TIRO-992643 format. One record per residue (C-alpha): residue in one letter; z, x, y. Coordinates in pm, 1 decimal. Each point is the difference from the previous one (the first is absolute). Layout:
N
+------+----------+----------+----------+
| rest |       up |     east |    north |
+------+----------+----------+----------+
|    A |        Z |        X |        Y |
...
+------+----------+----------+----------+
END
This chain:
402
+------+----------+----------+----------+
| rest |       up |     east |    north |
+------+----------+----------+----------+
|    M |  -5268.6 |   3443.0 |   1478.0 |
|    A |    177.6 |   -104.3 |    306.5 |
|    V |   -268.2 |     -6.5 |    264.5 |
|    N |    117.0 |     97.9 |    356.5 |
|    T |    -40.0 |   -285.0 |    232.4 |
|    T |    159.8 |    -79.5 |    410.0 |
|    P |      2.7 |   -324.4 |    179.1 |
|    E |   -242.0 |    178.7 |    265.9 |
|    A |   -223.6 |    170.4 |   -348.5 |
|    P |     -6.5 |   -328.1 |   -261.1 |
|    L |   -200.6 |    -83.1 |   -302.1 |
|    P |   -305.7 |   -245.9 |     -2.6 |
|    V |     69.5 |   -320.6 |   -232.8 |
|    G |   -338.7 |    158.6 |   -224.7 |
|    E |    142.0 |    341.1 |     -1.7 |
|    V |    311.8 |   -111.5 |   -128.4 |
|    S |    -92.0 |   -250.7 |   -279.1 |
|    R |   -214.1 |    325.4 |   -121.2 |
|    L |    244.1 |    176.7 |    -43.2 |
|    I |    221.3 |   -236.1 |   -131.7 |
|    G |   -364.1 |    -49.1 |   -249.5 |
|    G |     40.3 |    413.0 |    -73.5 |
|    W |    365.7 |    -22.9 |   -158.0 |
|    I |    -53.5 |   -333.3 |   -150.7 |
|    D |   -324.5 |    196.6 |   -172.1 |
|    R |    197.6 |    316.9 |    -75.2 |
|    L |    247.4 |   -248.4 |   -251.0 |
|    G |   -243.9 |    -32.6 |   -296.6 |
|    A |    -52.4 |   -288.5 |   -226.6 |
|    V |    316.7 |   -110.7 |   -173.8 |
|    W |    139.4 |   -223.0 |   -264.3 |
|    V |    122.3 |   -359.3 |    148.3 |
|    E |    228.0 |   -284.2 |   -171.5 |
|    G |    -33.3 |   -290.2 |    116.0 |
|    Q |   -125.9 |   -416.1 |      9.6 |
|    I |   -317.9 |   -162.5 |    148.5 |
|    T |    153.7 |   -261.5 |    213.9 |
|    Q |   -413.8 |    -64.1 |    165.9 |
|    L |   -300.5 |     -4.8 |   -173.8 |
|    S |   -325.4 |     28.8 |    155.4 |
|    R |   -346.8 |      9.0 |   -252.5 |
|    R |   -315.6 |   -131.0 |    226.1 |
|    P |   -325.0 |    -69.0 |   -185.6 |
|    G |   -184.0 |    264.9 |     73.8 |
|    A |    228.2 |    220.6 |    163.7 |
|    G |     38.3 |    399.5 |   -170.8 |
|    V |    361.2 |     -0.7 |    127.0 |
|    V |    310.3 |   -189.8 |   -115.2 |
|    F |    283.2 |    -28.8 |    279.2 |
|    L |    301.9 |    -75.1 |   -129.2 |
|    T |    402.2 |     60.9 |     89.6 |
|    L |    257.7 |    246.1 |   -136.9 |
|    R |    342.8 |   -151.2 |     52.0 |
|    D |    323.5 |    140.3 |   -121.4 |
|    P |    243.4 |   -315.1 |    -78.0 |
|    S |    288.5 |    162.4 |     38.3 |
|    Y |    -70.7 |    197.2 |    339.9 |
|    D |   -197.0 |   -297.9 |     98.1 |
|    I |   -282.2 |    321.3 |    118.0 |
|    S |   -286.3 |   -133.4 |    -26.1 |
|    V |   -350.8 |    279.9 |     41.0 |
|    S |   -378.7 |   -119.3 |     48.2 |
|    V |   -217.0 |    115.5 |   -372.1 |
|    T |   -423.1 |     29.3 |     -4.3 |
|    C |   -235.1 |     97.2 |   -338.3 |
|    Y |   -252.0 |    -10.8 |   -120.1 |
|    R |    -98.7 |   -292.7 |   -106.4 |
|    Q |   -122.2 |    205.1 |   -425.7 |
|    V |    375.3 |    173.4 |     61.6 |
|    F |    162.7 |   -376.9 |      1.1 |
|    D |   -227.0 |   -137.0 |   -253.0 |
|    A |    107.1 |    190.6 |   -274.3 |
|    V |    355.6 |   -182.1 |     24.4 |
|    A |   -138.0 |   -376.0 |    235.0 |
|    D |     66.1 |   -155.8 |   -352.2 |
|    V |    385.3 |    135.5 |    -86.5 |
|    V |     83.4 |     46.0 |    466.8 |
|    S |     39.4 |   -318.2 |    195.3 |
|    E |    248.2 |    -84.3 |    292.7 |
|    G |    377.5 |     73.6 |   -108.9 |
|    A |    -91.3 |    226.3 |   -186.1 |
|    R |    179.8 |    407.1 |    -25.7 |
|    V |   -224.4 |    253.3 |     -3.2 |
|    V |    -21.6 |    347.4 |     -9.9 |
|    V |   -298.5 |    154.4 |    219.9 |
|    L |   -158.6 |    365.0 |     44.3 |
|    A |    -35.1 |    -20.2 |    369.4 |
|    K |    -58.0 |    242.0 |    362.9 |
|    P |    178.5 |   -118.6 |    239.3 |
|    E |   -343.3 |    -48.3 |    346.8 |
|    W |     51.8 |     10.0 |    349.1 |
|    Y |   -190.4 |   -297.4 |    189.6 |
|    A |    -39.3 |    181.8 |    341.4 |
|    P |   -238.1 |   -322.3 |    195.6 |
|    R |    334.0 |   -249.6 |    -90.3 |
|    G |    296.1 |    300.7 |    -85.2 |
|    Q |     85.6 |   -161.0 |   -357.9 |
|    L |     77.1 |    119.3 |   -309.9 |
|    S |   -165.6 |    -71.1 |   -302.6 |
|    L |     31.3 |    164.5 |   -378.9 |
|    R |   -410.7 |     46.4 |   -172.2 |
|    A |     88.9 |    -97.6 |   -373.6 |
|    A |   -219.3 |    233.9 |   -284.0 |
|    E |    234.2 |   -166.9 |   -317.5 |
|    I |    192.6 |   -303.4 |      7.8 |
|    R |    239.0 |    -32.6 |   -353.1 |
|    P |    160.7 |   -309.4 |    -55.4 |
|    V |    420.1 |     46.0 |    -68.9 |
|    G |     48.0 |   -195.9 |   -358.1 |
|    V |    251.0 |   -173.6 |   -145.3 |
|    G |    109.5 |    309.3 |   -212.0 |
|    E |     15.1 |    252.4 |    310.6 |
|    L |    125.7 |   -246.5 |    236.9 |
|    L |    324.6 |    -36.4 |   -291.6 |
|    A |     65.1 |    363.2 |    -37.0 |
|    R |     17.1 |     43.0 |    363.4 |
|    L |    262.1 |   -280.0 |     18.3 |
|    E |    215.6 |    185.1 |   -327.5 |
|    Q |    -45.5 |    261.0 |    239.6 |
|    L |     84.3 |   -173.7 |    333.5 |
|    K |    348.9 |   -169.5 |   -237.7 |
|    K |     92.3 |    352.6 |   -123.8 |
|    A |     -0.1 |    142.5 |    292.8 |
|    L |    156.2 |   -263.4 |    204.5 |
|    A |    266.7 |      3.2 |   -317.8 |
|    R |    121.7 |    334.3 |     71.6 |
|    E |     86.2 |    -76.1 |    321.8 |
|    G |    221.6 |   -270.0 |   -151.2 |
|    L |   -145.4 |   -267.0 |    166.4 |
|    F |     43.4 |   -245.2 |   -265.8 |
|    A |    325.2 |    179.6 |    -98.7 |
|    P |    230.4 |   -287.8 |   -144.9 |
|    E |    229.4 |     56.6 |    231.5 |
|    R |   -124.1 |    -66.6 |    232.1 |
|    K |   -143.9 |   -314.9 |    -15.8 |
|    K |    210.4 |   -312.7 |    182.4 |
|    P |    176.0 |   -298.1 |   -145.4 |
|    L |   -141.7 |   -348.7 |     59.5 |
|    P |    220.8 |   -277.7 |    199.8 |
|    F |    104.0 |   -207.3 |   -186.8 |
|    L |   -125.3 |   -300.0 |    278.6 |
|    P |   -258.6 |    110.3 |    206.4 |
|    Q |      9.2 |   -252.5 |    313.9 |
|    L |   -354.7 |    150.8 |    148.0 |
|    I |   -297.5 |    192.6 |   -236.9 |
|    G |   -265.3 |    221.7 |    101.3 |
|    L |   -273.6 |    -95.4 |   -136.2 |
|    V |   -306.1 |    171.9 |     24.0 |
|    C |   -337.8 |   -157.6 |   -208.0 |
|    G |   -348.9 |    -62.9 |     87.2 |
|    R |    -78.8 |   -300.9 |    198.8 |
|    A |     -8.8 |   -299.5 |   -172.9 |
|    S |     82.4 |    169.1 |   -373.4 |
|    A |     61.3 |    -96.8 |   -361.0 |
|    A |    273.5 |    259.1 |     49.8 |
|    E |    173.2 |   -119.1 |    365.0 |
|    R |    -33.2 |   -338.5 |   -209.3 |
|    D |    164.9 |     82.3 |   -264.0 |
|    V |    321.3 |    174.1 |    190.0 |
|    L |     71.3 |   -220.0 |    235.1 |
|    E |     -5.6 |   -390.8 |   -251.6 |
|    N |    191.5 |    217.8 |   -297.6 |
|    A |    270.4 |    126.7 |    347.5 |
|    R |      2.2 |   -353.1 |     93.1 |
|    H |     12.3 |   -183.8 |   -306.0 |
|    R |    269.2 |    213.8 |    -68.7 |
|    W |    184.8 |      0.2 |    208.5 |
|    P |   -138.9 |   -255.1 |    333.5 |
|    A |    228.7 |    143.9 |    272.7 |
|    V |   -163.7 |    371.4 |     41.9 |
|    R |   -252.8 |    110.4 |    223.7 |
|    F |   -267.6 |    198.6 |     28.9 |
|    E |   -144.5 |    276.4 |    274.8 |
|    V |   -371.0 |     36.0 |    -86.6 |
|    R |   -216.0 |    271.4 |     56.6 |
|    N |   -364.0 |    -87.9 |   -149.7 |
|    V |   -236.5 |    327.5 |    -17.7 |
|    A |   -312.0 |     80.1 |   -171.1 |
|    V |    125.3 |    143.1 |   -331.4 |
|    Q |   -292.6 |    207.2 |   -129.6 |
|    G |   -283.4 |    171.0 |    228.0 |
|    V |    -19.8 |    262.5 |    188.3 |
|    H |    224.6 |   -197.0 |    199.0 |
|    A |    321.2 |    -91.2 |   -216.9 |
|    V |    173.6 |    305.5 |     32.1 |
|    P |     61.2 |     26.6 |    411.3 |
|    Q |     72.2 |   -385.5 |     38.8 |
|    V |    242.7 |     17.2 |   -317.0 |
|    V |    143.4 |    246.3 |    114.0 |
|    Q |     49.9 |   -116.4 |    348.5 |
|    A |    139.0 |   -290.6 |   -130.6 |
|    V |    297.0 |    134.7 |   -189.1 |
|    K |     92.6 |    176.6 |    250.7 |
|    E |     13.0 |   -309.5 |    226.0 |
|    L |    222.1 |   -194.2 |   -207.2 |
|    D |    179.0 |    354.8 |    -52.1 |
|    A |    131.9 |      1.6 |    359.4 |
|    L |     48.3 |   -369.2 |    -20.4 |
|    D |    404.8 |    -83.1 |      0.3 |
|    D |     -7.2 |   -282.5 |   -204.6 |
|    V |   -253.0 |     82.9 |   -209.8 |
|    D |    234.3 |     67.3 |   -376.9 |
|    V |   -275.7 |    108.8 |   -231.4 |
|    I |   -385.1 |     44.1 |    -20.1 |
|    I |   -254.5 |   -158.0 |   -214.5 |
|    V |   -325.9 |    200.1 |    -32.3 |
|    A |   -190.9 |   -251.0 |   -247.1 |
|    R |   -381.0 |     32.1 |    -67.4 |
|    G |   -147.9 |   -180.5 |   -337.8 |
|    G |   -176.0 |    248.6 |   -254.1 |
|    G |   -351.2 |    138.2 |     17.4 |
|    S |   -174.5 |    315.6 |   -120.3 |
|    V |    138.6 |    355.8 |     35.4 |
|    E |   -204.4 |     83.3 |    308.0 |
|    D |     91.7 |   -354.5 |    191.9 |
|    L |    345.3 |     93.3 |    -67.3 |
|    L |    -11.8 |    355.1 |    183.0 |
|    P |    162.2 |    -69.1 |    330.5 |
|    F |    313.8 |   -120.0 |   -212.9 |
|    S |      5.8 |    381.4 |   -162.3 |
|    D |    -97.5 |    195.9 |    386.2 |
|    E |    261.7 |    240.2 |     89.4 |
|    Q |     31.6 |   -151.2 |    369.1 |
|    L |    103.3 |   -303.2 |   -158.1 |
|    I |    233.1 |    189.4 |   -295.0 |
|    R |    184.3 |    168.6 |    287.1 |
|    T |     52.1 |   -250.6 |    246.4 |
|    V |    168.3 |   -236.6 |   -231.5 |
|    A |    222.0 |    349.5 |   -111.3 |
|    Q |    125.4 |     21.8 |    415.9 |
|    C |     64.9 |   -337.1 |    -31.9 |
|    R |    436.5 |   -160.6 |     78.2 |
|    T |   -151.3 |   -332.4 |    -97.4 |
|    P |     29.8 |    -42.2 |   -448.2 |
|    V |   -387.5 |    -44.3 |   -102.7 |
|    V |   -141.4 |   -173.7 |   -284.3 |
|    S |   -329.1 |     33.9 |   -157.9 |
|    A |   -268.4 |   -230.0 |   -135.7 |
|    I |   -285.9 |    111.2 |    -17.9 |
|    G |   -218.4 |   -180.7 |   -274.9 |
|    H |     81.1 |    -55.4 |   -327.7 |
|    E |    230.4 |    119.4 |   -313.2 |
|    P |   -258.0 |    356.9 |    -87.8 |
|    D |    -78.2 |     78.5 |    360.5 |
|    N |    167.5 |    207.7 |    113.5 |
|    P |    -21.9 |    243.8 |    353.4 |
|    L |    252.5 |    225.8 |    193.4 |
|    L |    156.9 |   -236.1 |    150.3 |
|    D |    120.8 |   -175.4 |   -308.6 |
|    H |    164.0 |    317.6 |    -61.7 |
|    V |    128.6 |     58.2 |    431.2 |
|    A |    129.5 |   -370.6 |     39.7 |
|    D |    429.8 |    -41.0 |    -27.5 |
|    L |   -199.1 |   -285.1 |   -309.9 |
|    R |   -287.5 |     -8.8 |   -160.5 |
|    A |   -115.3 |   -379.8 |    -93.3 |
|    S |   -260.6 |    -95.5 |   -261.6 |
|    T |   -145.2 |   -294.1 |    195.3 |
|    P |     12.4 |   -140.1 |    379.9 |
|    T |    148.7 |   -325.0 |   -212.5 |
|    D |    274.7 |    268.0 |   -247.4 |
|    A |     29.9 |    163.0 |    407.6 |
|    A |    141.0 |   -318.3 |    138.2 |
|    K |    231.5 |   -110.8 |   -324.3 |
|    K |    182.1 |    362.1 |    -15.3 |
|    V |     20.1 |    -11.4 |    417.4 |
|    V |    160.4 |   -333.8 |     44.2 |
|    P |    259.9 |   -144.0 |   -253.3 |
|    D |    -85.5 |   -364.2 |   -134.4 |
|    V |    239.8 |   -273.5 |    212.4 |
|    G |     58.1 |   -224.7 |   -324.9 |
|    E |     78.1 |    381.2 |   -182.3 |
|    E |    273.7 |     22.1 |    247.1 |
|    Y |    131.2 |   -364.5 |     20.7 |
|    E |     21.7 |     77.7 |   -360.5 |
|    R |    133.7 |    325.7 |     -0.9 |
|    V |    284.9 |   -174.1 |    293.4 |
|    R |     58.2 |   -266.5 |   -197.3 |
|    L |     97.3 |    184.0 |   -363.7 |
|    L |    208.2 |    274.0 |    252.6 |
|    R |    198.4 |   -280.3 |    108.0 |
|    D |     40.1 |   -124.1 |   -339.5 |
|    R |    120.9 |    295.0 |   -104.1 |
|    A |    254.3 |     34.8 |    359.0 |
|    R |    125.8 |   -338.6 |   -116.5 |
|    R |     51.3 |     88.4 |   -313.2 |
|    C |    226.7 |    295.6 |     86.8 |
|    V |    154.3 |   -162.6 |    286.8 |
|    A |     97.2 |   -285.9 |   -273.3 |
|    A |     78.8 |    255.8 |   -268.2 |
|    L |    242.0 |    194.6 |    224.1 |
|    V |    146.1 |   -304.7 |    104.2 |
|    D |     69.1 |   -140.3 |   -362.5 |
|    R |    178.3 |    332.8 |   -133.6 |
|    E |    177.1 |     -4.9 |    348.2 |
|    E |    110.4 |   -336.5 |    -32.5 |
|    R |    138.3 |    155.3 |   -369.1 |
|    G |    167.7 |    278.1 |    150.9 |
|    L |    191.8 |   -208.1 |    267.7 |
|    A |     97.4 |   -280.2 |   -344.5 |
|    H |    153.5 |    300.9 |   -135.9 |
|    A |    169.6 |    106.7 |    244.7 |
|    L |    167.9 |   -403.4 |     17.2 |
|    A |     65.2 |     26.2 |   -317.0 |
|    R |    246.3 |    315.5 |     14.2 |
|    P |    382.0 |   -114.1 |      4.5 |
|    S |     75.1 |    178.8 |    268.4 |
|    I |   -265.5 |   -211.9 |    267.4 |
|    Q |    156.3 |   -258.5 |   -241.9 |
|    D |    403.4 |    -27.7 |     83.3 |
|    P |    -11.0 |    316.2 |    284.2 |
|    H |    385.4 |    -54.6 |     37.8 |
|    R |    -11.5 |     70.4 |   -457.1 |
|    M |     42.0 |    386.8 |     18.0 |
|    I |    269.5 |    -83.9 |    300.9 |
|    D |    211.5 |   -242.9 |   -222.2 |
|    A |    -25.5 |    267.1 |   -233.5 |
|    R |    158.8 |    256.3 |    201.0 |
|    A |    227.1 |   -156.7 |    203.0 |
|    D |    344.1 |     62.4 |   -198.7 |
|    Q |    -53.1 |    315.8 |    -94.7 |
|    V |     -6.1 |     98.0 |    393.4 |
|    A |    271.6 |   -206.0 |    -13.0 |
|    D |    152.0 |    187.9 |   -231.3 |
|    L |    -64.1 |    303.4 |     99.5 |
|    L |    110.5 |   -121.6 |    364.7 |
|    D |    325.1 |    -39.0 |    -69.6 |
|    R |      3.8 |    295.1 |   -187.9 |
|    A |    -63.6 |    197.3 |    277.6 |
|    R |    197.2 |   -203.3 |    192.4 |
|    R |    320.2 |     72.5 |   -257.6 |
|    C |   -127.9 |    392.7 |     15.1 |
|    E |    -10.2 |    -12.9 |    372.8 |
|    R |    362.4 |   -142.3 |     69.6 |
|    H |    123.7 |    266.2 |   -281.5 |
|    Q |   -129.1 |    287.0 |    165.4 |
|    L |    161.9 |   -191.0 |    265.9 |
|    D |    337.6 |    -36.5 |    -30.4 |
|    R |     20.7 |    326.2 |   -174.8 |
|    A |   -123.0 |    214.1 |    344.6 |
|    D |    309.3 |   -209.7 |    154.4 |
|    S |    226.5 |    212.7 |   -256.1 |
|    E |   -124.6 |    292.5 |     25.5 |
|    L |     -9.6 |    -75.7 |    428.1 |
|    S |    436.6 |   -137.1 |    -12.2 |
|    H |     -9.4 |    299.3 |   -259.8 |
|    T |    -84.6 |    219.4 |    203.1 |
|    H |    157.6 |   -120.7 |    319.7 |
|    A |    311.1 |    -31.8 |   -120.0 |
|    R |    -22.8 |    432.0 |    -81.1 |
|    V |   -113.5 |     36.4 |    287.5 |
|    V |    252.4 |   -174.4 |    186.8 |
|    A |    310.4 |    208.8 |   -208.3 |
|    L |   -165.2 |    322.3 |     65.8 |
|    S |    -89.0 |    -33.4 |    360.5 |
|    P |    223.4 |    170.6 |    255.9 |
|    A |    128.8 |   -286.0 |    159.5 |
|    A |    161.3 |   -164.0 |   -342.4 |
|    T |    199.0 |    379.7 |     19.0 |
|    L |    120.7 |    -57.4 |    387.8 |
|    K |    174.9 |   -323.3 |   -141.7 |
|    R |    234.6 |    148.3 |   -249.7 |
|    G |    124.1 |    196.8 |    236.4 |
|    Y |   -244.8 |    301.8 |    122.7 |
|    A |   -112.0 |    151.4 |    317.1 |
|    V |   -273.4 |    240.0 |     29.7 |
|    L |    171.8 |    300.2 |    323.6 |
|    Q |   -318.6 |     55.5 |    190.6 |
|    R |    -58.4 |    291.3 |    275.3 |
|    A |   -107.0 |    -56.6 |    355.2 |
|    D |   -381.3 |     83.6 |    -87.4 |
|    G |     55.6 |   -279.5 |   -288.6 |
|    H |     20.0 |    257.0 |   -339.3 |
|    A |    250.3 |   -119.7 |   -239.4 |
|    V |    271.6 |    209.1 |    -77.1 |
|    R |     38.1 |     64.6 |   -389.1 |
|    D |    257.6 |    321.5 |     19.0 |
|    P |    231.2 |    130.9 |    257.5 |
|    G |    -90.4 |    293.4 |     92.6 |
|    E |   -348.9 |   -204.8 |    152.4 |
|    V |    310.9 |    -83.1 |    255.7 |
|    T |    211.3 |    149.4 |    260.4 |
|    S |    349.5 |    -81.3 |    179.2 |
|    G |    -17.4 |   -171.9 |    215.5 |
|    E |   -385.9 |   -142.4 |    -35.0 |
|    A |    -64.7 |   -368.6 |     67.0 |
|    L |    -99.7 |   -210.2 |   -301.0 |
|    R |   -171.6 |   -316.1 |    -57.5 |
|    A |    175.7 |   -217.9 |   -304.4 |
|    R |   -235.9 |   -344.5 |   -104.9 |
|    V |    185.9 |   -202.1 |   -242.6 |
|    S |   -129.3 |   -373.2 |    -90.3 |
|    E |     82.5 |   -126.5 |    265.9 |
|    G |   -135.6 |    256.3 |    268.9 |
|    E |     97.7 |    295.0 |    183.2 |
|    F |    240.6 |    194.8 |    188.3 |
|    S |     83.4 |    357.2 |     55.2 |
|    V |    259.7 |    241.2 |   -124.6 |
|    R |      8.0 |    351.4 |    112.1 |
|    V |     35.8 |    286.4 |   -263.2 |
|    D |    441.2 |    134.3 |     15.8 |
|    T |     66.0 |    298.6 |   -253.8 |
+------+----------+----------+----------+
END
């Protein structure tokens, strides 16, 4: 329960330590799994001191046990071994220090480790971390390669030498880390994150030589797997040899059987590329030559055609026909014009013959009243009415006398 305190009524340090000890005592015994990082067995001492570490989260806790408890597993347990401990948390009040008092220690066997890895593999696969569609393609020619490996290791030498032999201009950004033991996971995770944050790095290779199942455990750690899954840069796993299969192989964008194989898969061979370029150049040259030859044959065939050899031949062959048609057209046109002229003259003569002027020339006259109307009936005029008489050569006035 919470303790009520105020600035005016604080608790002494001893009381706080006593309360913490009381709370811890209520926890009871628990089974704890971890990796032994420090082991102290002093001759004649009845207590063995060791440090149990969680490599995934970089957390350690002190463990003590009676000598007879540790002697039961002393032949199979050493520094770096994974163990399961039945222990009760204890609080050492004078120093304010938490530790575990072990009542039983059990080494974690290879079979059990493999079973746990299989369970973790299935759990991560269900999340889709191993799905093929998540795999990112590797660049054809990476300019800068990130390399995570052990310091002065054979894996580092294999990758660097083989890559530079294949493509001398390739550059590396190397991060040397612990590749086994308690510090491996946090260091590898940190190195991968640093390289992924660099914009110039085109691909990351995580390499390590062969080893036992226990030695390769850091590369099946869940924290490392999730870190690689979140990388935006393609990651290549080159752990151990062909039979080795850590979980990193499944989440990586490409799995290489060995560090040497990683160099071959990431960096193209300059000799092979030169040969490929030469073959492509030859193929392109042959294609262009074949195209030019085909076009030349087509051009020669076109130039050999009669229409190209003598372009005026068809015009000359049609010239007489065009002249005949032109003469025929002219004759037809003249005939139509003559006939139209004759018809026009005939019509003109008829019009002239039927016109009132022609009638007047024959001695006739037209009588018109004052309003201009022609007189057609004697009954239309009255005695003494003035009329106008229109003849061929002019007109004059007359008066009606009845």
